[in-house]
C-alpha positions in Angstrom: -13.7 -25.2 -8.0 -13.9 -28.4 -9.5 -14.1 -31.6 -7.6 -15.2 -33.8 -10.5 -18.9 -33.6 -9.3 -19.8 -29.8 -8.8 -17.6 -27.0 -10.6 -17.9 -23.4 -9.4 -16.3 -20.3 -10.4 -15.5 -19.5 -7.0 -13.0 -21.6 -4.8 -13.8 -23.7 -1.8 -12.9 -22.0 1.5 -10.7 -24.1 3.5 -10.4 -23.0 7.1 -8.3 -25.3 9.5 -5.6 -25.3 12.2 -4.9 -28.8 12.0 -3.7 -30.9 8.9 -4.3 -34.6 8.9 -1.7 -37.2 7.5 -2.4 -40.7 6.3 1.0 -41.8 7.4 4.5 -40.7 8.6 5.6 -41.2 4.8 3.1 -38.6 3.8 3.9 -36.3 6.6 7.5 -36.5 5.7 6.7 -35.7 2.2 4.4 -33.0 3.0 7.2 -31.2 5.1 9.9 -31.6 2.4 7.7 -30.2 -0.1 6.5 -27.1 1.9 10.1 -26.5 3.0 11.1 -26.5 -0.4 8.5 -23.6 -1.2 5.8 -25.7 -2.9 2.8 -23.9 -1.8 0.6 -26.7 -2.6 1.7 -28.4 0.5 1.0 -27.4 4.0 1.7 -29.1 7.4 -0.4 -26.8 9.5 -3.0 -23.8 9.1 -0.5 -21.1 9.4 1.6 -22.3 6.4 -1.3 -22.0 4.2 -4.4 -23.7 2.7 -5.6 -24.3 -0.8 -7.6 -21.2 -0.6 -4.7 -19.1 0.2 -2.6 -20.9 -2.3 -5.1 -19.7 -4.9 -5.1 -16.2 -3.6 -1.3 -15.9 -3.9 -1.4 -17.0 -7.4 -4.0 -14.2 -8.4 -1.7 -11.7 -6.6 1.6 -12.6 -8.2 0.0 -12.3 -11.6 -1.1 -8.8 -10.7 1.9 -7.5 -8.7 4.9 -9.7 -10.1 7.7 -11.1 -7.9 8.6 -14.8 -7.1 6.3 -15.3 -4.4 4.3 -13.5 -1.8 3.6 -14.1 2.1 0.0 -12.9 3.3 -0.4 -11.0 6.6 -3.6 -9.9 8.5 -3.0 -6.2 7.8 -0.9 -3.8 5.7 1.1 -3.3 8.5 1.6 -7.0 9.0 3.0 -7.2 5.6 5.4 -4.0 6.4 6.8 -5.9 9.5 7.3 -8.9 7.7 9.3 -7.3 4.9 11.6 -5.2 7.5 12.0 -8.0 9.8 13.3 -10.4 6.8 16.1 -7.9 6.1 17.5 -5.7 9.0 19.2 -6.7 12.1 20.7 -5.0 15.0 23.6 -2.8 13.9 22.2 -2.2 10.5 21.2 1.3 8.9 17.6 1.5 7.6 16.5 4.3 5.4 12.8 5.3 5.4 11.2 7.9 3.0 9.8 10.7 5.1 6.6 10.3 3.3 6.1 6.8 4.6 2.8 5.5 6.0 2.5 6.4 9.8 2.6 3.0 11.2 5.5 2.0 9.0 7.4 5.2 10.3 6.2 4.3 13.9 7.4 0.5 13.7 10.8 1.3 12.3 11.5 4.4 14.5 10.1 2.7 17.8 10.3 -1.1 17.7 13.3 -1.5 15.3 15.4 1.3 16.7 14.7 -0.1 20.1 16.2 -3.4 18.8 19.5 -1.9 17.5 18.5 -0.8 14.1 19.9 2.6 13.1 16.8 4.5 11.3 17.2 7.3 9.2 14.5 9.3 7.4 15.4 10.8 4.0 13.8 13.2 1.5 11.3 11.4 -0.8 12.7 13.5 -3.6 16.2 12.4 -3.1 16.3 10.3 -6.2 19.9 9.4 -7.2 21.2 11.7 -4.5 20.3 8.8 -1.8 23.5 7.3 -2.9 25.2 9.9 -0.3 23.0 8.4 2.5 24.1 5.0 1.9 26.6 3.8 4.6 28.8 0.6 5.1 26.0 -0.9 7.3 22.9 0.4 5.1 20.9 -2.8 4.7 17.5 -1.6 3.4 15.8 1.6 1.6 12.2 1.7 2.2 10.3 3.8 -0.3 6.5 4.7 -0.7 5.3 6.1 -4.0 3.4 8.2 -4.2 4.1 9.3 -0.4 1.3 9.2 2.1 -1.0 12.6 2.1 1.4 14.5 0.2 1.6 12.6 -2.8 5.5 12.9 -3.5 6.5 10.5 -6.5 9.8 8.8 -5.7 12.3 8.3 -8.7 12.4 4.4 -7.8 14.5 3.5 -10.7 17.3 6.0 -9.7 17.0 5.0 -6.0 17.4 1.4 -7.3 20.3 2.3 -9.2 22.1 3.8 -6.1 21.3 0.9 -4.1 22.9 -1.3 -6.7 26.0 1.0 -7.0 26.7 0.7 -3.3 29.7 -1.6 -2.6 27.7 -4.0 -0.5 24.1 -5.4 -0.7 21.5 -2.7 -0.1 18.0 -4.3 -0.3 15.1 -2.0 -1.9 11.4 -2.2 -0.9 8.5 -0.2 -1.9 5.1 0.3 -0.2 2.9 -0.1 -3.6 -0.4 0.2 -2.2 -1.3 3.2 -4.2 -0.1 1.9 -7.5 -1.3 -2.0 -7.0 -2.8 -3.7 -8.8 -1.4 -3.0 -12.1 -0.7 0.8 -11.9 3.1 0.4 -10.9 5.0 -3.0 -11.4 8.0 -2.6 -8.8 9.8 -5.8 -9.9 9.9 -4.2 -13.5 12.0 -1.2 -12.0 14.4 -3.6 -10.2 12.9 -3.5 -6.5 13.6 -6.3 -4.2 10.4 -6.3 -2.2 7.1 -4.9 -2.6 4.5 -4.5 0.0 0.8 -3.9 -0.5 -2.3 -3.5 1.7 -4.7 -5.7 0.1 -7.3 -4.1 2.4 -7.5 -1.6 -0.2 -8.2 -2.1 -3.9 -7.4 -5.6 -4.1 -10.3 -6.3 -1.7 -12.1 -3.2 -2.4 -15.4 -3.7 -0.3 -14.4 -2.4 3.3 -14.7 -5.8 4.8 -11.6 -7.4 5.1 -8.0 -6.5 6.4 -5.0 -8.3 4.8 -1.6 -7.4 3.4 0.9 -8.8 1.0 4.7 -8.9 1.2 6.0 -9.8 -2.5 9.7 -10.7 -3.0 12.2 -11.6 -5.6 13.7 -15.0 -5.8 16.7 -14.2 -3.6 14.7 -12.6 -0.6 11.6 -15.0 -0.6 13.1 -17.6 1.7 13.8 -14.7 4.2 10.4 -13.3 3.9 8.9 -16.8 4.5 11.2 -17.4 7.4 10.0 -13.9 9.1 6.5 -14.8 8.4 6.9 -18.3 9.9 8.7 -17.2 12.9 6.3 -14.2 13.8 3.1 -16.5 13.1 1.9 -14.7 10.2 -1.3 -16.2 8.8 -4.6 -15.3 7.3 -7.8 -16.9 7.4 -9.6 -18.9 4.6 -12.7 -16.5 4.8 -10.6 -13.4 4.5 -8.5 -15.0 1.5 -11.8 -15.9 -0.1 -13.1 -12.2 0.1 -9.7 -10.9 -1.3 -10.1 -13.4 -4.2 -13.6 -12.3 -4.7 -12.5 -8.4 -4.8 -9.4 -9.3 -7.0 -11.5 -10.5 -9.9 -12.9 -7.1 -10.4 -9.9 -5.0 -8.7 -8.5 -3.8 -12.3 -12.0 -2.5 -13.3 -12.7 -0.9 -10.2 -9.4 0.9 -10.0 -9.7 2.3 -13.7 -13.1 3.6 -12.8 -12.1 5.3 -9.7 -9.0 6.6 -10.8 -10.8 8.4 -13.6 -13.4 9.7 -11.6 -10.8 10.8 -8.9 -8.7 12.8 -11.6 -12.0 14.5 -12.8 -12.8 15.5 -9.5 -9.2 16.6 -8.7 -9.2 18.8 -11.8 -12.6 20.5 -10.7 -11.4 21.0 -7.3 -8.1 22.6 -8.6 -10.2 25.3 -10.5 -12.4 26.0 -7.5 -11.6 29.4 -5.7 -11.7 27.7 -2.3 -9.1 25.3 -3.0 -5.5 26.4 -2.6 -3.9 23.4 -4.3 -4.4 19.7 -5.2 -1.8 16.9 -4.7 -2.3 14.4 -7.3 0.4 13.3 -9.5 -1.6 12.4 -12.5 -2.4 16.3 -12.9 -0.1 17.9 -15.6 0.8 20.8 -12.9 1.7 18.3 -10.2 5.7 18.3 -9.3 5.8 14.6 -9.4 3.8 14.4 -12.8 6.8 13.8 -15.1 8.2 10.7 -13.0 4.4 9.5 -12.6 3.9 9.6 -16.4 7.0 7.8 -16.9 6.8 5.1 -14.5 3.0 4.4 -13.6 0.1 2.9 -16.2 -2.6 5.0 -14.4 -3.8 6.5 -11.1 -5.7 5.1 -8.2 -8.5 7.0 -6.6 -6.7 8.5 -3.7 -5.5 12.2 -3.6 -5.3 15.2 -1.3 -6.2 18.9 -1.5 -5.6 21.9 0.4 -8.5 24.6 1.4 -8.4 28.2 1.4 -10.9 30.6 3.3 -13.4 32.5 1.2 -11.2 35.7 1.5 -8.3 33.9 -0.1 -6.5 33.5 3.0 -5.0 30.2 4.2 -7.3 28.0 5.9 -6.7 26.3 9.4 -7.3 23.1 11.0 -10.6 24.2 12.1 -11.6 25.3 8.7 -10.5 21.7 7.3 -12.8 20.0 10.1 -15.9 22.1 9.6 -15.5 21.5 5.8 -15.4 17.8 6.7 -18.4 17.8 8.7 -20.2 19.8 5.9 -19.2 17.2 3.3 -19.8 14.1 5.5 -23.4 15.5 6.4 -24.3 15.4 2.9 -24.2 11.9 3.0 -22.2 10.6 -0.2 -18.6 10.9 1.7 -18.0 8.9 4.6 -15.5 10.0 7.3 -13.0 6.9 7.9 -9.8 5.8 7.8 -8.4 3.3 4.9 -9.4 3.7 1.3 -9.6 1.9 -1.9 -13.1 0.7 -1.5 -16.4 1.1 -3.3 -17.6 4.1 -1.1 -16.2 7.4 -1.1 -14.0 8.7 2.1 -12.8 11.8 3.2 -10.0 12.4 6.1 -8.3 15.3 7.2 -4.7 14.7 7.4 -4.3 15.8 11.1 -6.6 13.1 12.1 -4.5 10.3 10.2 -1.0 11.3 11.2 0.9 13.6 8.6 4.3 13.4 10.1 7.5 14.7 8.6 10.8 14.8 9.8 13.4 16.0 6.7 10.8 17.6 4.6 8.1 19.4 6.8 4.8 19.9 5.0 4.9 23.8 4.4 1.2 24.3 3.3 -2.0 24.3 5.0 -4.3 21.6 6.3 -4.8 18.7 4.0 -7.7 16.9 3.3 -7.5 13.3 1.9 -10.3 12.0 -0.5 -10.7 8.4 -1.7 -13.1 8.2 -4.4 -15.3 5.3 -4.7 -17.8 4.3 -7.3 -20.6 6.7 -6.9 -21.5 8.8 -10.1 -19.1 11.8 -10.2 -21.6 14.2 -10.7 -23.3 13.4 -7.4 -20.0 13.3 -5.6 -18.8 16.7 -7.2 -22.4 18.2 -5.9 -21.4 17.4 -2.3 -17.9 18.5 -2.8 -19.0 21.8 -4.4 -21.7 22.6 -1.8 -19.4 22.0 1.0 -17.0 24.4 -0.4 -19.5 27.2 -1.3 -21.2 26.9 2.1 -18.1 27.4 4.1 
């Protein structure tokens, strides 16, 4: 911030509902500029402040796109994206590996409003073209997928959408790959949604989401946000600005630590398999290596019992209690913060309709910024004590 008298590296927190004008002429000028998409102008708190405008600029540098609309949560950003595109009678294709609340919103509220929702195999790739109907309007991707970490062939899906005889919009939940690990707009995606709660914030103290759009769809995204009253506070915007300045450094450190732990877990006799696309043996590794610039700190693994037999849900819960009891992993939802977390998939909604999970109970780890050796000591002890 620099007001000519006092310069600081942090922006001023601007919070307001009412914006005051000196005259009708200024009000008219502000309304015209705001409606044209100039984010420097706002006629009301829900339309933005200088603090949210600064955050938008930072986000666009990291994610790309022509513009971004902020929401009070990642799910709020998903809702904004879907409502900007689909209408009653449209066909919506949703990856079977999507975030649980995104599944619920599409198959619940949207389906109830007359949208034809169909889940598809996340490994469909170019074959998704066979699922595109004359009324298909949107293909919803998430890569890697929630819990099971399938890496979607985003360029192939985009190509199939563009080969259709009518306009089919492509969107991706890019929370795992943002900031900087995967650039959706470089691969032709029309919309990207990111839970800014995760790595962009990075401190576990704020909820926020962003709906990023190309130039064609940005007006529709802005209108969907306006009509649903989507807005964020100045304080929350400031917190994400604060986190954004170290997000790149944190995600690199956490990604490297997670890959190290994933490799060690894969070699442990109590682990049946590790689901992490950056591991060379992972089924999605080749596509990940082609499209991604790095890996985040989130992955899953599957337990086995000491005698080598498959573990069950109780085994996973007991392991979780042992791990959490050692003090360095917290048991909690969300991820991407500085603290390490563990969550059994059974408690966070592992749901599949097209490609059922055929393995045993999964445990999802979000690796924070603690020393790797200390985290491994807790993981190894919790495994060996079972």
